[in-house]
PDB file with one MODEL, atoms N, CA, C and O in Angstrom:
MODEL        1
ATOM      1  N   MET A   1      20.417   3.571  -2.600  1.00  0.00           N
ATOM      2  CA  MET A   1      20.907   3.906  -1.278  1.00  0.00           C
ATOM      3  C   MET A   1      19.855   4.763  -0.570  1.00  0.00           C
ATOM      4  O   MET A   1      19.428   5.782  -1.113  1.00  0.00           O
ATOM      5  N   PRO A   2      19.437   4.369   0.621  1.00  0.00           N
ATOM      6  CA  PRO A   2      18.417   5.142   1.333  1.00  0.00           C
ATOM      7  C   PRO A   2      18.941   6.507   1.764  1.00  0.00           C
ATOM      8  O   PRO A   2      20.130   6.688   2.027  1.00  0.00           O
ATOM      9  N   ILE A   3      18.023   7.454   1.828  1.00  0.00           N
ATOM     10  CA  ILE A   3      18.335   8.816   2.244  1.00  0.00           C
ATOM     11  C   ILE A   3      17.697   9.031   3.609  1.00  0.00           C
ATOM     12  O   ILE A   3      16.492   8.827   3.761  1.00  0.00           O
ATOM     13  N   SER A   4      18.476   9.440   4.603  1.00  0.00           N
ATOM     14  CA  SER A   4      17.948   9.706   5.942  1.00  0.00           C
ATOM     15  C   SER A   4      17.309  11.085   5.968  1.00  0.00           C
ATOM     16  O   SER A   4      17.874  12.056   5.464  1.00  0.00           O
ATOM     17  N   VAL A   5      16.107  11.157   6.572  1.00  0.00           N
ATOM     18  CA  VAL A   5      15.372  12.415   6.635  1.00  0.00           C
ATOM     19  C   VAL A   5      14.778  12.611   8.025  1.00  0.00           C
ATOM     20  O   VAL A   5      14.585  11.656   8.776  1.00  0.00           O
ATOM     21  N   ILE A   6      14.494  13.868   8.350  1.00  0.00           N
ATOM     22  CA  ILE A   6      13.679  14.205   9.510  1.00  0.00           C
ATOM     23  C   ILE A   6      12.372  14.734   8.946  1.00  0.00           C
ATOM     24  O   ILE A   6      12.358  15.707   8.192  1.00  0.00           O
ATOM     25  N   LEU A   7      11.284  14.092   9.313  1.00  0.00           N
ATOM     26  CA  LEU A   7       9.965  14.413   8.779  1.00  0.00           C
ATOM     27  C   LEU A   7       9.195  15.207   9.824  1.00  0.00           C
ATOM     28  O   LEU A   7       8.979  14.728  10.937  1.00  0.00           O
ATOM     29  N   HIS A   8       8.780  16.422   9.468  1.00  0.00           N
ATOM     30  CA  HIS A   8       8.011  17.280  10.364  1.00  0.00           C
ATOM     31  C   HIS A   8       6.547  17.192   9.956  1.00  0.00           C
ATOM     32  O   HIS A   8       6.143  17.721   8.920  1.00  0.00           O
ATOM     33  N   ILE A   9       5.761  16.513  10.789  1.00  0.00           N
ATOM     34  CA  ILE A   9       4.349  16.259  10.519  1.00  0.00           C
ATOM     35  C   ILE A   9       3.518  17.264  11.305  1.00  0.00           C
ATOM     36  O   ILE A   9       3.883  17.629  12.423  1.00  0.00           O
ATOM     37  N   SER A  10       2.405  17.716  10.733  1.00  0.00           N
ATOM     38  CA  SER A  10       1.524  18.675  11.393  1.00  0.00           C
ATOM     39  C   SER A  10       1.072  18.161  12.753  1.00  0.00           C
ATOM     40  O   SER A  10       0.585  17.036  12.868  1.00  0.00           O
ATOM     41  N   ASN A  11       1.235  18.984  13.778  1.00  0.00           N
ATOM     42  CA  ASN A  11       0.784  18.705  15.147  1.00  0.00           C
ATOM     43  C   ASN A  11       1.395  17.447  15.758  1.00  0.00           C
ATOM     44  O   ASN A  11       0.783  16.841  16.639  1.00  0.00           O
ATOM     45  N   GLU A  12       2.574  17.041  15.320  1.00  0.00           N
ATOM     46  CA  GLU A  12       3.264  15.865  15.867  1.00  0.00           C
ATOM     47  C   GLU A  12       4.739  16.204  16.067  1.00  0.00           C
ATOM     48  O   GLU A  12       5.250  17.171  15.502  1.00  0.00           O
ATOM     49  N   GLU A  13       5.405  15.402  16.872  1.00  0.00           N
ATOM     50  CA  GLU A  13       6.848  15.518  17.036  1.00  0.00           C
ATOM     51  C   GLU A  13       7.532  15.063  15.745  1.00  0.00           C
ATOM     52  O   GLU A  13       7.021  14.165  15.077  1.00  0.00           O
ATOM     53  N   PRO A  14       8.668  15.654  15.377  1.00  0.00           N
ATOM     54  CA  PRO A  14       9.395  15.189  14.185  1.00  0.00           C
ATOM     55  C   PRO A  14       9.845  13.745  14.356  1.00  0.00           C
ATOM     56  O   PRO A  14      10.154  13.306  15.464  1.00  0.00           O
ATOM     57  N   ILE A  15       9.878  13.011  13.247  1.00  0.00           N
ATOM     58  CA  ILE A  15      10.369  11.638  13.282  1.00  0.00           C
ATOM     59  C   ILE A  15      11.459  11.470  12.237  1.00  0.00           C
ATOM     60  O   ILE A  15      11.518  12.203  11.250  1.00  0.00           O
ATOM     61  N   ILE A  16      12.311  10.497  12.475  1.00  0.00           N
ATOM     62  CA  ILE A  16      13.426  10.197  11.578  1.00  0.00           C
ATOM     63  C   ILE A  16      13.112   8.913  10.835  1.00  0.00           C
ATOM     64  O   ILE A  16      12.471   8.011  11.375  1.00  0.00           O
ATOM     65  N   GLY A  17      13.565   8.834   9.600  1.00  0.00           N
ATOM     66  CA  GLY A  17      13.386   7.619   8.820  1.00  0.00           C
ATOM     67  C   GLY A  17      14.215   7.679   7.556  1.00  0.00           C
ATOM     68  O   GLY A  17      15.029   8.584   7.373  1.00  0.00           O
ATOM     69  N   ASP A  18      14.003   6.711   6.690  1.00  0.00           N
ATOM     70  CA  ASP A  18      14.733   6.620   5.430  1.00  0.00           C
ATOM     71  C   ASP A  18      13.750   6.635   4.274  1.00  0.00           C
ATOM     72  O   ASP A  18      12.664   6.062   4.364  1.00  0.00           O
ATOM     73  N   ILE A  19      14.134   7.295   3.187  1.00  0.00           N
ATOM     74  CA  ILE A  19      13.356   7.254   1.953  1.00  0.00           C
ATOM     75  C   ILE A  19      14.247   6.670   0.862  1.00  0.00           C
ATOM     76  O   ILE A  19      15.472   6.756   0.943  1.00  0.00           O
ATOM     77  N   GLU A  20      13.635   6.082  -0.147  1.00  0.00           N
ATOM     78  CA  GLU A  20      14.392   5.410  -1.210  1.00  0.00           C
ATOM     79  C   GLU A  20      15.034   6.390  -2.188  1.00  0.00           C
ATOM     80  O   GLU A  20      16.089   6.097  -2.750  1.00  0.00           O
ATOM     81  N   GLY A  21      14.421   7.532  -2.396  1.00  0.00           N
ATOM     82  CA  GLY A  21      14.947   8.527  -3.325  1.00  0.00           C
ATOM     83  C   GLY A  21      14.313   9.874  -3.042  1.00  0.00           C
ATOM     84  O   GLY A  21      13.386   9.977  -2.239  1.00  0.00           O
ATOM     85  N   MET A  22      14.813  10.901  -3.700  1.00  0.00           N
ATOM     86  CA  MET A  22      14.255  12.233  -3.506  1.00  0.00           C
ATOM     87  C   MET A  22      12.819  12.269  -4.021  1.00  0.00           C
ATOM     88  O   MET A  22      12.528  11.703  -5.075  1.00  0.00           O
ATOM     89  N   PRO A  23      11.915  12.929  -3.288  1.00  0.00           N
ATOM     90  CA  PRO A  23      10.522  13.014  -3.737  1.00  0.00           C
ATOM     91  C   PRO A  23      10.410  13.824  -5.028  1.00  0.00           C
ATOM     92  O   PRO A  23      11.148  14.784  -5.244  1.00  0.00           O
ATOM     93  N   GLN A  24       9.480  13.418  -5.867  1.00  0.00           N
ATOM     94  CA  GLN A  24       9.218  14.115  -7.124  1.00  0.00           C
ATOM     95  C   GLN A  24       8.042  15.073  -6.939  1.00  0.00           C
ATOM     96  O   GLN A  24       7.243  14.903  -6.018  1.00  0.00           O
ATOM     97  N   ALA A  25       7.935  16.062  -7.797  1.00  0.00           N
ATOM     98  CA  ALA A  25       6.840  17.024  -7.720  1.00  0.00           C
ATOM     99  C   ALA A  25       5.485  16.362  -7.945  1.00  0.00           C
ATOM    100  O   ALA A  25       4.469  16.861  -7.461  1.00  0.00           O
ATOM    101  N   SER A  26       5.455  15.269  -8.658  1.00  0.00           N
ATOM    102  CA  SER A  26       4.194  14.583  -8.954  1.00  0.00           C
ATOM    103  C   SER A  26       3.758  13.624  -7.845  1.00  0.00           C
ATOM    104  O   SER A  26       2.653  13.085  -7.912  1.00  0.00           O
ATOM    105  N   ASP A  27       4.591  13.397  -6.833  1.00  0.00           N
ATOM    106  CA  ASP A  27       4.245  12.476  -5.743  1.00  0.00           C
ATOM    107  C   ASP A  27       3.144  13.071  -4.867  1.00  0.00           C
ATOM    108  O   ASP A  27       3.135  14.272  -4.599  1.00  0.00           O
ATOM    109  N   SER A  28       2.222  12.225  -4.426  1.00  0.00           N
ATOM    110  CA  SER A  28       1.170  12.672  -3.511  1.00  0.00           C
ATOM    111  C   SER A  28       1.393  12.137  -2.097  1.00  0.00           C
ATOM    112  O   SER A  28       0.721  12.565  -1.157  1.00  0.00           O
ATOM    113  N   VAL A  29       2.334  11.203  -1.944  1.00  0.00           N
ATOM    114  CA  VAL A  29       2.651  10.634  -0.633  1.00  0.00           C
ATOM    115  C   VAL A  29       4.167  10.523  -0.481  1.00  0.00           C
ATOM    116  O   VAL A  29       4.912  10.557  -1.461  1.00  0.00           O
ATOM    117  N   LEU A  30       4.598  10.391   0.764  1.00  0.00           N
ATOM    118  CA  LEU A  30       6.004  10.137   1.070  1.00  0.00           C
ATOM    119  C   LEU A  30       6.068   8.804   1.805  1.00  0.00           C
ATOM    120  O   LEU A  30       5.400   8.620   2.823  1.00  0.00           O
ATOM    121  N   ILE A  31       6.866   7.879   1.296  1.00  0.00           N
ATOM    122  CA  ILE A  31       7.004   6.558   1.904  1.00  0.00           C
ATOM    123  C   ILE A  31       8.252   6.576   2.785  1.00  0.00           C
ATOM    124  O   ILE A  31       9.367   6.771   2.303  1.00  0.00           O
ATOM    125  N   LEU A  32       8.042   6.370   4.079  1.00  0.00           N
ATOM    126  CA  LEU A  32       9.111   6.446   5.069  1.00  0.00           C
ATOM    127  C   LEU A  32       9.396   5.054   5.622  1.00  0.00           C
ATOM    128  O   LEU A  32       8.493   4.379   6.116  1.00  0.00           O
ATOM    129  N   HIS A  33      10.652   4.630   5.536  1.00  0.00           N
ATOM    130  CA  HIS A  33      11.082   3.329   6.054  1.00  0.00           C
ATOM    131  C   HIS A  33      11.746   3.521   7.416  1.00  0.00           C
ATOM    132  O   HIS A  33      12.397   4.538   7.657  1.00  0.00           O
ATOM    133  N   ASN A  34      11.580   2.545   8.299  1.00  0.00           N
ATOM    134  CA  ASN A  34      12.194   2.544   9.634  1.00  0.00           C
ATOM    135  C   ASN A  34      11.903   3.820  10.426  1.00  0.00           C
ATOM    136  O   ASN A  34      12.834   4.488  10.875  1.00  0.00           O
ATOM    137  N   PRO A  35      10.621   4.171  10.606  1.00  0.00           N
ATOM    138  CA  PRO A  35      10.299   5.391  11.357  1.00  0.00           C
ATOM    139  C   PRO A  35      10.670   5.248  12.831  1.00  0.00           C
ATOM    140  O   PRO A  35      10.470   4.194  13.436  1.00  0.00           O
ATOM    141  N   ARG A  36      11.216   6.333  13.401  1.00  0.00           N
ATOM    142  CA  ARG A  36      11.575   6.353  14.812  1.00  0.00           C
ATOM    143  C   ARG A  36      11.626   7.804  15.281  1.00  0.00           C
ATOM    144  O   ARG A  36      11.727   8.724  14.471  1.00  0.00           O
ATOM    145  N   LYS A  37      11.555   7.996  16.587  1.00  0.00           N
ATOM    146  CA  LYS A  37      11.674   9.338  17.132  1.00  0.00           C
ATOM    147  C   LYS A  37      13.120   9.798  17.022  1.00  0.00           C
ATOM    148  O   LYS A  37      14.010   9.002  16.722  1.00  0.00           O
ATOM    149  N   ARG A  38      13.350  11.063  17.259  1.00  0.00           N
ATOM    150  CA  ARG A  38      14.700  11.612  17.131  1.00  0.00           C
ATOM    151  C   ARG A  38      15.685  10.983  18.112  1.00  0.00           C
ATOM    152  O   ARG A  38      16.887  10.944  17.846  1.00  0.00           O
ATOM    153  N   ASP A  39      15.189  10.496  19.232  1.00  0.00           N
ATOM    154  CA  ASP A  39      16.071   9.843  20.203  1.00  0.00           C
ATOM    155  C   ASP A  39      16.238   8.350  19.932  1.00  0.00           C
ATOM    156  O   ASP A  39      16.873   7.647  20.719  1.00  0.00           O
ATOM    157  N   GLY A  40      15.673   7.857  18.823  1.00  0.00           N
ATOM    158  CA  GLY A  40      15.828   6.463  18.434  1.00  0.00           C
ATOM    159  C   GLY A  40      14.747   5.533  18.946  1.00  0.00           C
ATOM    160  O   GLY A  40      14.723   4.357  18.586  1.00  0.00           O
ATOM    161  N   LYS A  41      13.848   6.041  19.782  1.00  0.00           N
ATOM    162  CA  LYS A  41      12.773   5.214  20.332  1.00  0.00           C
ATOM    163  C   LYS A  41      11.654   5.038  19.307  1.00  0.00           C
ATOM    164  O   LYS A  41      11.607   5.735  18.294  1.00  0.00           O
ATOM    165  N   ASP A  42      10.751   4.088  19.591  1.00  0.00           N
ATOM    166  CA  ASP A  42       9.609   3.844  18.709  1.00  0.00           C
ATOM    167  C   ASP A  42       8.664   5.040  18.708  1.00  0.00           C
ATOM    168  O   ASP A  42       8.547   5.753  19.704  1.00  0.00           O
ATOM    169  N   VAL A  43       7.994   5.250  17.582  1.00  0.00           N
ATOM    170  CA  VAL A  43       6.985   6.300  17.464  1.00  0.00           C
ATOM    171  C   VAL A  43       5.749   5.818  18.229  1.00  0.00           C
ATOM    172  O   VAL A  43       5.247   4.731  17.943  1.00  0.00           O
ATOM    173  N   PRO A  44       5.245   6.599  19.195  1.00  0.00           N
ATOM    174  CA  PRO A  44       4.187   6.095  20.077  1.00  0.00           C
ATOM    175  C   PRO A  44       2.867   5.753  19.380  1.00  0.00           C
ATOM    176  O   PRO A  44       2.148   4.870  19.849  1.00  0.00           O
ATOM    177  N   TYR A  45       2.534   6.413  18.295  1.00  0.00           N
ATOM    178  CA  TYR A  45       1.262   6.145  17.633  1.00  0.00           C
ATOM    179  C   TYR A  45       1.358   5.058  16.565  1.00  0.00           C
ATOM    180  O   TYR A  45       0.382   4.798  15.860  1.00  0.00           O
ATOM    181  N   LEU A  46       2.516   4.427  16.438  1.00  0.00           N
ATOM    182  CA  LEU A  46       2.688   3.314  15.501  1.00  0.00           C
ATOM    183  C   LEU A  46       2.916   2.017  16.270  1.00  0.00           C
ATOM    184  O   LEU A  46       3.475   2.026  17.366  1.00  0.00           O
ATOM    185  N   ASP A  47       2.479   0.904  15.688  1.00  0.00           N
ATOM    186  CA  ASP A  47       2.736  -0.407  16.266  1.00  0.00           C
ATOM    187  C   ASP A  47       4.241  -0.675  16.240  1.00  0.00           C
ATOM    188  O   ASP A  47       4.945  -0.159  15.371  1.00  0.00           O
ATOM    189  N   THR A  48       4.730  -1.459  17.163  1.00  0.00           N
ATOM    190  CA  THR A  48       6.174  -1.704  17.262  1.00  0.00           C
ATOM    191  C   THR A  48       6.737  -2.471  16.070  1.00  0.00           C
ATOM    192  O   THR A  48       7.937  -2.391  15.806  1.00  0.00           O
ATOM    193  N   ASP A  49       5.897  -3.216  15.339  1.00  0.00           N
ATOM    194  CA  ASP A  49       6.363  -4.008  14.200  1.00  0.00           C
ATOM    195  C   ASP A  49       6.344  -3.249  12.871  1.00  0.00           C
ATOM    196  O   ASP A  49       6.752  -3.799  11.848  1.00  0.00           O
ATOM    197  N   VAL A  50       5.882  -2.008  12.868  1.00  0.00           N
ATOM    198  CA  VAL A  50       5.767  -1.231  11.628  1.00  0.00           C
ATOM    199  C   VAL A  50       7.156  -0.833  11.138  1.00  0.00           C
ATOM    200  O   VAL A  50       7.967  -0.306  11.899  1.00  0.00           O
ATOM    201  N   THR A  51       7.419  -1.096   9.848  1.00  0.00           N
ATOM    202  CA  THR A  51       8.708  -0.712   9.262  1.00  0.00           C
ATOM    203  C   THR A  51       8.558   0.284   8.118  1.00  0.00           C
ATOM    204  O   THR A  51       9.538   0.913   7.718  1.00  0.00           O
ATOM    205  N   VAL A  52       7.339   0.439   7.582  1.00  0.00           N
ATOM    206  CA  VAL A  52       7.097   1.374   6.483  1.00  0.00           C
ATOM    207  C   VAL A  52       5.801   2.131   6.769  1.00  0.00           C
ATOM    208  O   VAL A  52       4.787   1.534   7.128  1.00  0.00           O
ATOM    209  N   VAL A  53       5.850   3.464   6.604  1.00  0.00           N
ATOM    210  CA  VAL A  53       4.672   4.306   6.792  1.00  0.00           C
ATOM    211  C   VAL A  53       4.519   5.178   5.559  1.00  0.00           C
ATOM    212  O   VAL A  53       5.505   5.676   5.017  1.00  0.00           O
ATOM    213  N   ILE A  54       3.273   5.365   5.113  1.00  0.00           N
ATOM    214  CA  ILE A  54       2.985   6.216   3.958  1.00  0.00           C
ATOM    215  C   ILE A  54       2.264   7.460   4.470  1.00  0.00           C
ATOM    216  O   ILE A  54       1.169   7.362   5.023  1.00  0.00           O
ATOM    217  N   TYR A  55       2.879   8.630   4.286  1.00  0.00           N
ATOM    218  CA  TYR A  55       2.303   9.897   4.726  1.00  0.00           C
ATOM    219  C   TYR A  55       1.859  10.710   3.517  1.00  0.00           C
ATOM    220  O   TYR A  55       2.624  10.847   2.562  1.00  0.00           O
ATOM    221  N   PRO A  56       0.633  11.256   3.530  1.00  0.00           N
ATOM    222  CA  PRO A  56       0.225  12.166   2.453  1.00  0.00           C
ATOM    223  C   PRO A  56       0.910  13.525   2.654  1.00  0.00           C
ATOM    224  O   PRO A  56       1.157  13.939   3.786  1.00  0.00           O
ATOM    225  N   TRP A  57       1.207  14.199   1.571  1.00  0.00           N
ATOM    226  CA  TRP A  57       1.902  15.486   1.647  1.00  0.00           C
ATOM    227  C   TRP A  57       1.099  16.531   2.408  1.00  0.00           C
ATOM    228  O   TRP A  57       1.679  17.480   2.935  1.00  0.00           O
ATOM    229  N   GLU A  58      -0.229  16.380   2.480  1.00  0.00           N
ATOM    230  CA  GLU A  58      -1.056  17.354   3.199  1.00  0.00           C
ATOM    231  C   GLU A  58      -0.727  17.386   4.688  1.00  0.00           C
ATOM    232  O   GLU A  58      -0.952  18.402   5.346  1.00  0.00           O
ATOM    233  N   LYS A  59      -0.200  16.293   5.225  1.00  0.00           N
ATOM    234  CA  LYS A  59       0.118  16.199   6.657  1.00  0.00           C
ATOM    235  C   LYS A  59       1.556  16.604   6.976  1.00  0.00           C
ATOM    236  O   LYS A  59       1.922  16.699   8.148  1.00  0.00           O
ATOM    237  N   ILE A  60       2.364  16.841   5.965  1.00  0.00           N
ATOM    238  CA  ILE A  60       3.789  17.119   6.161  1.00  0.00           C
ATOM    239  C   ILE A  60       4.053  18.618   6.046  1.00  0.00           C
ATOM    240  O   ILE A  60       3.683  19.247   5.055  1.00  0.00           O
ATOM    241  N   ASN A  61       4.698  19.187   7.075  1.00  0.00           N
ATOM    242  CA  ASN A  61       5.092  20.595   7.014  1.00  0.00           C
ATOM    243  C   ASN A  61       6.344  20.769   6.161  1.00  0.00           C
ATOM    244  O   ASN A  61       6.362  21.575   5.231  1.00  0.00           O
ATOM    245  N   PHE A  62       7.390  20.012   6.482  1.00  0.00           N
ATOM    246  CA  PHE A  62       8.603  20.035   5.671  1.00  0.00           C
ATOM    247  C   PHE A  62       9.451  18.817   5.989  1.00  0.00           C
ATOM    248  O   PHE A  62       9.211  18.113   6.970  1.00  0.00           O
ATOM    249  N   VAL A  63      10.455  18.577   5.136  1.00  0.00           N
ATOM    250  CA  VAL A  63      11.336  17.424   5.263  1.00  0.00           C
ATOM    251  C   VAL A  63      12.776  17.926   5.290  1.00  0.00           C
ATOM    252  O   VAL A  63      13.180  18.708   4.429  1.00  0.00           O
ATOM    253  N   GLU A  64      13.544  17.481   6.270  1.00  0.00           N
ATOM    254  CA  GLU A  64      14.970  17.798   6.337  1.00  0.00           C
ATOM    255  C   GLU A  64      15.752  16.608   5.800  1.00  0.00           C
ATOM    256  O   GLU A  64      15.548  15.476   6.238  1.00  0.00           O
ATOM    257  N   ILE A  65      16.642  16.864   4.854  1.00  0.00           N
ATOM    258  CA  ILE A  65      17.495  15.821   4.289  1.00  0.00           C
ATOM    259  C   ILE A  65      18.796  15.805   5.082  1.00  0.00           C
ATOM    260  O   ILE A  65      19.502  16.811   5.145  1.00  0.00           O
ATOM    261  N   MET A  66      19.110  14.669   5.682  1.00  0.00           N
ATOM    262  CA  MET A  66      20.321  14.543   6.486  1.00  0.00           C
ATOM    263  C   MET A  66      21.509  14.225   5.578  1.00  0.00           C
ATOM    264  O   MET A  66      21.347  13.532   4.574  1.00  0.00           O
ATOM    265  N   PRO A  67      22.706  14.725   5.920  1.00  0.00           N
ATOM    266  CA  PRO A  67      23.882  14.429   5.088  1.00  0.00           C
ATOM    267  C   PRO A  67      24.215  12.941   5.141  1.00  0.00           C
ATOM    268  O   PRO A  67      24.053  12.291   6.174  1.00  0.00           O
ATOM    269  N   ALA A  68      24.673  12.424   4.031  1.00  0.00           N
ATOM    270  CA  ALA A  68      25.081  11.022   3.964  1.00  0.00           C
ATOM    271  C   ALA A  68      26.381  10.841   4.734  1.00  0.00           C
ATOM    272  O   ALA A  68      27.140  11.794   4.910  1.00  0.00           O
ATOM    273  N   GLU A  69      26.638   9.625   5.190  1.00  0.00           N
ATOM    274  CA  GLU A  69      27.863   9.353   5.948  1.00  0.00           C
ATOM    275  C   GLU A  69      29.107   9.650   5.124  1.00  0.00           C
ATOM    276  O   GLU A  69      30.106  10.130   5.659  1.00  0.00           O
ATOM    277  N   ALA A  70      29.054   9.371   3.832  1.00  0.00           N
ATOM    278  CA  ALA A  70      30.204   9.630   2.968  1.00  0.00           C
ATOM    279  C   ALA A  70      30.484  11.128   2.882  1.00  0.00           C
ATOM    280  O   ALA A  70      31.642  11.540   2.828  1.00  0.00           O
ATOM    281  N   GLU A  71      29.420  11.952   2.869  1.00  0.00           N
ATOM    282  CA  GLU A  71      29.602  13.395   2.797  1.00  0.00           C
ATOM    283  C   GLU A  71      30.212  13.938   4.081  1.00  0.00           C
ATOM    284  O   GLU A  71      30.975  14.903   4.039  1.00  0.00           O
ATOM    285  N   GLU A  72      29.888  13.332   5.226  1.00  0.00           N
ATOM    286  CA  GLU A  72      30.414  13.801   6.495  1.00  0.00           C
ATOM    287  C   GLU A  72      31.912  13.560   6.620  1.00  0.00           C
ATOM    288  O   GLU A  72      32.592  14.297   7.334  1.00  0.00           O
ATOM    289  N   GLU A  73      32.437  12.554   5.947  1.00  0.00           N
ATOM    290  CA  GLU A  73      33.846  12.202   6.056  1.00  0.00           C
ATOM    291  C   GLU A  73      34.739  13.037   5.143  1.00  0.00           C
ATOM    292  O   GLU A  73      35.960  13.003   5.292  1.00  0.00           O
ATOM    293  N   ILE A  74      34.170  13.776   4.213  1.00  0.00           N
ATOM    294  CA  ILE A  74      34.961  14.567   3.273  1.00  0.00           C
ATOM    295  C   ILE A  74      35.556  15.767   3.999  1.00  0.00           C
ATOM    296  O   ILE A  74      34.845  16.526   4.656  1.00  0.00           O
ATOM    297  N   ILE A  75      36.850  15.926   3.873  1.00  0.00           N
ATOM    298  CA  ILE A  75      37.539  17.071   4.458  1.00  0.00           C
ATOM    299  C   ILE A  75      37.994  17.953   3.311  1.00  0.00           C
ATOM    300  O   ILE A  75      38.743  17.516   2.437  1.00  0.00           O
ATOM    301  N   GLY A  76      37.538  19.188   3.319  1.00  0.00           N
ATOM    302  CA  GLY A  76      37.878  20.110   2.249  1.00  0.00           C
ATOM    303  C   GLY A  76      39.285  20.661   2.403  1.00  0.00           C
ATOM    304  O   GLY A  76      39.973  20.372   3.381  1.00  0.00           O
ATOM    305  N   PHE A  77      39.699  21.444   1.444  1.00  0.00           N
ATOM    306  CA  PHE A  77      41.011  22.069   1.450  1.00  0.00           C
ATOM    307  C   PHE A  77      41.066  23.089   2.586  1.00  0.00           C
ATOM    308  O   PHE A  77      40.174  23.925   2.725  1.00  0.00           O
ATOM    309  N   VAL A  78      42.116  23.010   3.389  1.00  0.00           N
ATOM    310  CA  VAL A  78      42.288  23.929   4.506  1.00  0.00           C
ATOM    311  C   VAL A  78      43.535  24.757   4.244  1.00  0.00           C
ATOM    312  O   VAL A  78      44.622  24.225   4.021  1.00  0.00           O
ATOM    313  N   ARG A  79      43.354  26.058   4.277  1.00  0.00           N
ATOM    314  CA  ARG A  79      44.487  26.949   4.031  1.00  0.00           C
ATOM    315  C   ARG A  79      45.017  27.447   5.367  1.00  0.00           C
ATOM    316  O   ARG A  79      44.255  27.938   6.200  1.00  0.00           O
ATOM    317  N   GLU A  80      46.307  27.321   5.568  1.00  0.00           N
ATOM    318  CA  GLU A  80      46.906  27.763   6.836  1.00  0.00           C
ATOM    319  C   GLU A  80      47.752  28.974   6.645  1.00  0.00           C
ATOM    320  O   GLU A  80      48.331  29.480   7.607  1.00  0.00           O
TER     321      GLU A  80
ENDMDL
END
């Protein structure tokens, strides 16, 4: 199941995409599927047909992991 992330790249606007699994400490790159801007538009420096981008960790400031749709639907115990 793909994991939705917001990728913060050095000197660039953040982009949204999907990764196949959580990155490991031994990884030297991050493979991002379906890259797009936060508003859903195409990333301007990528060709419109690009569906997978490989970023080296040296270019990445940090990665935000977005909650899964199933996690958003969970309603916890509410005490009244």
